[in-house]
C-alpha positions in Angstrom: -42.2 20.2 19.1 -38.9 18.4 18.4 -37.2 21.7 17.5 -38.4 23.3 20.8 -37.0 20.4 22.8 -33.7 20.6 20.9 -33.5 24.4 21.7 -34.1 23.7 25.4 -31.5 21.0 25.5 -29.0 23.4 23.8 -29.8 26.2 26.3 -29.4 23.9 29.3 -26.1 22.5 28.0 -24.8 26.0 27.4 -25.8 27.1 30.9 -24.1 24.2 32.5 -20.9 24.8 30.6 -20.9 28.5 31.5 -22.4 28.2 35.0 -19.5 29.9 36.7 -19.7 33.0 34.5 -23.5 33.2 34.9 -23.1 33.1 38.7 -20.6 35.9 38.6 -22.7 38.0 36.3 -25.8 37.4 38.4 -24.2 38.3 41.7 -22.7 41.5 40.1 -26.0 42.6 38.7 -27.9 41.9 41.9 -25.4 43.8 44.1 -25.2 46.6 41.6 -29.0 47.1 41.4 -29.5 46.9 45.1 -26.8 49.5 45.6 -28.4 51.8 43.0 -32.0 51.5 44.2 -31.4 52.0 47.9 -28.9 52.2 50.7 -29.8 48.8 51.9 -26.5 47.1 51.8 -23.7 47.8 54.1 -20.1 48.3 53.0 -19.1 45.0 54.5 -21.7 43.2 52.5 -20.8 45.1 49.4 -17.1 44.3 49.8 -17.9 40.7 50.5 -20.1 40.5 47.4 -17.4 42.1 45.4 -14.9 39.5 46.6 -17.4 36.7 45.9 -17.8 38.0 42.3 -14.0 38.2 41.8 -13.6 34.8 43.3 -16.2 33.4 41.0 -14.5 35.0 38.0 -11.2 33.6 39.1 -12.7 30.1 39.4 -14.3 30.6 35.9 -10.9 31.6 34.5 -9.2 28.6 36.0 -12.0 26.3 34.7 -11.6 27.8 31.2 -7.9 27.3 31.3 -8.4 23.6 32.3 -10.9 23.3 29.5 -8.5 24.8 27.0 -5.8 22.5 28.3 -8.1 19.5 27.8 -8.9 20.7 24.3 -5.2 21.0 23.5 -4.5 17.5 24.7 -7.5 16.2 22.6 -6.3 18.1 19.5 -2.8 16.7 20.1 -4.1 13.1 20.4 -6.1 13.5 17.2 -3.1 14.9 15.3 -1.0 12.0 16.6 -3.6 9.5 15.4 -3.7 11.2 12.0 0.1 11.0 11.7 0.1 7.4 12.7 -2.5 6.8 9.9 -0.3 8.5 7.4 2.6 6.3 8.5 0.7 3.3 7.2 2.1 4.3 3.8 5.6 5.5 3.1 6.6 7.0 -0.3 9.6 5.7 -2.2 11.5 7.2 -5.1 14.6 6.6 -7.2 17.1 4.2 -5.5 14.8 3.8 -2.5 12.7 1.3 -4.4 15.6 -1.1 -5.0 16.7 -0.7 -1.4 13.2 -1.4 -0.1 12.9 -4.5 -2.2 16.3 -5.8 -1.0 15.3 -5.3 2.6 12.0 -7.1 1.9 13.9 -10.1 0.6 16.2 -10.2 3.5 14.0 -12.2 5.9 11.0 -13.8 4.2 9.8 -17.2 3.2 7.0 -15.9 0.9 6.7 -13.5 -2.0 3.5 -12.6 -3.8 3.8 -10.7 -7.1 1.2 -9.1 -9.3 2.1 -7.0 -12.3 2.6 -7.0 -16.0 5.3 -9.4 -17.1 7.6 -9.7 -14.1 10.9 -8.5 -15.4 12.3 -7.5 -12.0 10.9 -10.7 -10.5 12.9 -12.8 -13.0 16.0 -10.7 -12.8 16.4 -10.3 -9.0 13.6 -11.6 -6.8 13.4 -15.2 -7.9 17.1 -15.9 -8.0 17.8 -14.1 -4.7 15.0 -15.7 -2.8 15.8 -19.1 -4.1 19.5 -18.6 -3.3 18.6 -17.6 0.3 16.2 -20.5 0.7 18.8 -23.0 -0.6 21.4 -21.6 1.8 19.1 -21.7 4.8 17.4 -25.0 3.7 14.1 -23.3 4.2 10.6 -23.5 2.7 9.8 -20.8 0.1 6.4 -19.9 -1.2 6.1 -17.7 -4.3 2.8 -16.7 -6.1 3.0 -14.9 -9.4 0.2 -13.1 -11.2 1.0 -11.7 -14.6 -0.8 -11.0 -17.9 -1.8 -14.0 -20.1 0.7 -14.2 -23.0 -1.8 -16.3 -25.0 -4.2 -13.3 -25.2 -3.0 -11.0 -27.9 -5.4 -8.2 -27.1 -4.2 -8.1 -23.5 -0.6 -8.0 -24.6 -1.2 -5.3 -27.1 -3.1 -3.2 -24.5 -0.3 -3.6 -22.0 2.3 -2.6 -24.7 0.3 0.6 -25.5 0.2 1.4 -21.8 3.9 1.1 -21.4 4.5 3.2 -24.5 2.3 6.0 -23.2 4.6 6.7 -20.3 7.7 6.1 -22.5 6.6 9.0 -24.7 5.9 11.3 -21.7 9.5 10.9 -20.4 11.1 10.7 -23.9 12.5 7.2 -23.2 13.5 5.9 -26.6 14.4 2.5 -25.3 10.9 1.9 -23.9 9.4 2.5 -27.3 10.5 -1.1 -28.0 7.5 -2.3 -26.0 5.3 -4.1 -28.5 2.7 -6.8 -28.3 5.3 -9.3 -29.4 7.8 -8.2 -26.7 5.1 -8.3 -24.1 4.2 -11.9 -24.9 7.8 -13.0 -24.8 8.4 -11.3 -21.5 5.4 -13.0 -20.0 6.4 -16.4 -21.4 9.8 -15.9 -19.9 8.4 -15.5 -16.4 6.5 -18.8 -16.8 9.7 -20.5 -18.0 11.7 -19.0 -15.1 9.1 -20.3 -12.6 9.4 -23.8 -14.0 13.2 -23.7 -14.2 13.6 -22.5 -10.5 11.0 -25.0 -9.3 13.2 -27.9 -10.6 16.2 -26.6 -8.7 14.7 -26.3 -5.3 12.5 -29.0 -3.8 11.3 -26.7 -1.0 10.1 -24.1 -3.5 6.3 -23.9 -3.7 5.6 -21.7 -6.8 2.5 -20.9 -8.7 1.8 -18.9 -11.8 -1.5 -17.2 -12.5 -2.4 -15.6 -15.8 -4.8 -12.6 -15.8 -6.8 -11.0 -18.7 -6.7 -7.5 -17.2 -4.0 -4.9 -17.9 -2.3 -3.9 -14.6 -1.2 -0.3 -14.1 0.7 -1.1 -10.8 3.1 -3.8 -9.6 2.7 -5.4 -6.2 5.5 -7.1 -4.3 4.5 -8.6 -1.0 6.8 -10.2 1.5 6.4 -11.2 5.2 7.5 -7.7 6.3 5.9 -5.3 3.8 4.1 -4.6 0.6 5.8 -2.5 -2.1 3.7 -0.9 -4.8 5.5 0.4 -7.8 4.6 1.7 -11.3 6.2 2.4 -14.7 6.1 6.2 -14.5 9.2 7.3 -12.6 7.7 10.8 -12.0 5.1 9.3 -9.7 5.5 8.1 -6.2 5.9 4.5 -5.2 4.6 3.2 -1.9 5.6 0.9 1.0 3.1 -0.5 3.5 4.5 -2.1 6.7 3.4 -5.6 7.8 1.7 -4.3 11.0 -0.7 -2.0 9.2 -4.3 -2.9 8.3 -3.6 -1.9 4.6 -1.2 -4.8 4.3 -3.8 -7.3 5.3 -6.3 -5.7 2.9 -3.9 -6.2 0.0 -3.2 -9.8 1.0 -6.9 -10.4 0.5 -7.0 -8.4 -2.7 -4.1 -10.2 -4.3 -5.6 -13.6 -3.3 -8.9 -12.6 -5.0 -7.1 -11.6 -8.1 -5.3 -14.9 -8.4 -8.6 -16.7 -7.8 -10.0 -15.0 -10.9 -7.0 -15.8 -13.0 -5.9 -19.0 -14.9 -3.6 -21.1 -12.8 -0.9 -23.1 -14.6 -0.1 -26.6 -13.4 3.7 -26.7 -13.1 3.8 -30.3 -11.8 5.3 -33.0 -14.0 6.8 -30.7 -16.6 9.6 -31.8 -18.8 13.1 -31.4 -17.3 15.1 -28.2 -18.1 18.8 -28.0 -18.4 20.9 -25.3 -16.9 20.7 -23.6 -20.3 17.4 -25.0 -21.7 17.3 -26.0 -25.4 14.6 -24.9 -27.8 13.0 -28.4 -27.7 13.0 -28.5 -23.9 11.3 -25.1 -23.7 8.6 -26.0 -26.2 8.0 -29.2 -24.3 7.6 -27.4 -21.0 5.0 -25.0 -22.4 3.1 -27.9 -23.9 3.1 -29.6 -20.5 1.6 -26.5 -18.7 -1.1 -26.2 -21.4 0.3 -22.9 -22.7 1.8 -23.9 -26.1 4.0 -21.3 -27.8 2.6 -19.7 -30.9 3.4 -21.6 -34.1 4.9 -18.4 -35.6 7.6 -18.4 -32.9 10.9 -19.5 -34.5 13.8 -21.1 -32.7 15.4 -17.7 -32.4 12.2 -16.4 -30.7 12.4 -19.3 -28.2 16.1 -18.6 -27.6 15.1 -15.0 -26.8 12.6 -16.2 -24.2 15.2 -18.3 -22.6 17.6 -15.3 -22.4 14.8 -13.2 -20.8 13.9 -16.0 -18.4 17.4 -16.7 -17.0 19.5 -13.6 -17.8 17.1 -10.7 -17.4 18.6 -7.3 -16.6 17.7 -5.5 -13.3 15.4 -2.6 -14.4 16.3 -0.7 -11.3 20.1 -0.9 -11.9 21.6 2.5 -12.6 
């Protein structure tokens, strides 16, 4: 029964859409049959009927053109919407990444980072953002989410991940990624956060330590979100602030920090412009992240170097 009703609705809808053509065909067949079956129609009536049929066909042609024009406008609108959706994400490659990060830092009072050990964050983002906030006497909020250097398995897994892409691109320098280096890089980011916090009263900075191994890096400012990765052969992404995807990632990054261990950076021991080994050890004890007992003074000095004098990984 339902199938029969559905067929009737289909037929009625089709008839309404093609009513002009049906009228023309009906008139033509009627006049033609009457003319064949008997001489009952005068020439004037036949001519008038012919004109009526032609007029109906003309109306039908015009209607079809309007219908096609409407379809074209609809298709154009759908294509435009699709292009606008694609514009939510813009690809970045090569030097475009560094340029995009520089523009993102130009006018922002907040920066959220999630990634492995935060090398670029220490080398460029933190000092540049703090410098701008100091110059403008503005409030600055920075939230950092990196791997936990106290978890050896996590550090070893991240080192293996970095080595995988190093082999693919035959980058000998990247083979130096070991669990030990990973731990020191992460410790350096924590130290850098403490050091900069003591030099800008308007800096609100937090450090969160995650157990997972990230495969992407997220840098979020007030104007955009930039997603990068360690494999240079793959595309990096930029999401503008006015796109829904930006808000989605704000929530995603927040949830990630909520599941991580947050360090308490308040009341840590003072750090000099060039922190001493004893100062650094005291700071890590204060944030309840003591350095491994196997770390020598040379290891601590290496962490200080990475924290305050890291090289820009995007510099060519």
